[in-house]
N, C-alpha and C positions, 0 to 999 in steps of 0.2 A: 455854334457847334451842333446844336440839335437839328437845325435844317440840313446841315451837311450829313449827319447820321441818317436822317430820313431819306435824303436823296440817294445816299449810298445803298440803303436798303432797297429802295425802288429799283435802282439800277441792277442790283443783284437778282431781284425777282424777275425783272424783264429778261435778263440773261438766261435764266433757268427755263424759259419757255412756258407753255401752257400747263405742264404737269406741276409746276411749282405752286400754282394756286390751290389745288386740292391738298397738296402737302402742307401748306400753311393752315388750311382749314382743319386738317387732321391734327396738326400740332396744337392749335388753339383749343380745339374740342378736348383733346386728350389731357392737356395740362389744366383745363378748367375742371375736369372730372377728378384729376389727381389732387388738386388743391382742395376741392370740396370734400372728397373722401378723407383726406388727411385731417382736415379741420373737424369733421364729424368724429373720427376716432380720437383725436386729441381732446375734444370737449367731453366725450364720453368717459375717457380715462381720467380726466381732471376731477370729475364729480363722482366717480365710482367709489363705493364704500365696501369695506370688508363684510363678509356674510354675517358675522356675529352682530355687528353694529346695525345692519339692516333688519335683522330678526328682532333685536331688542327694541328698536324704534317702531317696528311693526306692531309689536305687542303693546306699545304705548299708544297706538293709533296713528302713527306717522309713516309715510312712505318716503324714504330717502335713497340716494344713490343715483346711478346713471339712469337715463330713460328706459333702458332695457330692464334694469333691476326693478324700477317702479312698475313697469308693465307686468313682469312676471309676478311680483308681489300682489298686484291687483287681481291677477288670475287666481293666485293662491288664496286671496281673501274671498273671492267668489266661491271657491270650493268649500271653504270653511263655513261660509254663511248658508250654503245649500246643504250642508251636512255630509258632503261627499269627501272621500279620502283620495287625494291625488296619488298617482303612482308614477314610476319612472317614465313609462311609455306615454302617459297622458301629458305630463309636463314637457316631454320631448316634442310632442306634436304642437303644443300650445306655444312653445318658445321658438318654433320654426319661423314664425313671422319676424321675430327680432334677428334671427340668424340671417334671413334673406335680406333684411334691411342693412345689416352690417356688410354683407357680401355685394350688395348692389353697386353697380358701376365698375367694379374691379375687372370683371370679365370684359367689359367694353374697353377699358383702358388697355388691357393686354391685346385685344383684337386690333385696336387702332395702332398700337406699337408694332404689331406684326404687318399691318397694311403699309406702313410708311416705307420700308425698304422695297416693297413690291412696286409702289408708285415711283420710287427712285429708279428702279430697274426699267420701268416703263419710260421714264424720261431719258434714260441712257439709250434705249432702243430708238426713241424718237430722235434724239440728237445724232446718233450714228446714221439714221436714215437721211437726215438733213445733210450730213457730211458727204455721204455717198451720192446724194442727189447733186450737190455742188460739184463733186469730182466728175460726175457723168456729164454735167453741162459745160464746165469750164476747165476740166482737167485738174492737175495738182498745182498749177501755177498760181492760183488765186488763194494765197494763204489766209487772207483776211476773211474771205467767205467761208473757208473751211473751219476757221477758228470759232465761228458762231455755233456751228453744230457740235463741235468738240466741247465747247464751254457748256452748252446745254446738257450734254451727256454727263459731264463730270460734276456739274453743280447739282443736278437732280440726284445723282447717286450720293453725293456728300450730304445733301439736305436730308435725304431719306434715312441715312445712317445716324445723323445727328438727332433726328426726331426719335428714331426707333430705340437706340441704345439706352438713353436715360428713361424712356418710357417703359421699357421692359424691366429695368432695375427698379423703378418706383412702383410699377404694377406688382412685381413679386414681393417687394417690401410691404406694400399695403395688404397683399394677400396673406402674408405671414402674420401681420398684425390682426387681421380679421379672424384667422384661425385661432390666434391666442384668445381673442375675445369670446369666440364660440366655446373654447375650452373652459373659460371662466363662467360662462353661462351654464354649462353642464354642471360644474362644481357648485354653482349657486343653487341650482334646482335640487341637487343631492342634499345640500345643506337644509333646504326647506323641507324635504322629505324627512330628514332626521329630526327636525324640529317638530313636525307633525306627529312622528312616532313617539317622541319624548312626551309631547303634550297628551297623547292618547294614553300613555302609561300612567301619567299623573292624574288625568281626569278621564277615566274610561266611560264610554257611553253605555246605555242600557244593553245595547246589542253586544258590546264587548264583554259585559259582565256575564251574559248568558253563555 
């Protein structure tokens, strides 16, 4: 059964002409990025902790939570050790690294999904050129020769849409998930600022006392 499936796939690819090869490359590349990004977001979400729990563990000397939570807590710890008071703008700049990491590859996924139908259209044009070339050479009497160009045109269009539609759906889904993570990052930083303010009220420094 498997050899028949592989042979059928090869026959399908041959029928699609030269454009089918870049379409397959785009599809494999896009789905590799989709799977990798989904796995990253899933792993981050599975170990993500509430703000209060992260703050409590931090006060005990432990960093817990998702990688981005630990990273922001590490930055927050550096501020505390240096005697500086972090503000909203400072933490926004410092967390940008983790926001960029969360967003990475999503733009590429959407671009690849947008390229797929254009490659399909290119295959359609190539197939129609082949068909018209056959008509110019042999007229309309050679149906078998004409069918090759028509098959190339239709298969590349179909493949381009099959690659593009799920890719756009998954790309937008991952984009929404990334935006949700960025929102939680912002709320996490605001929680740390509130913790810093509360700690300053309880243990004011000499400068605050003046």
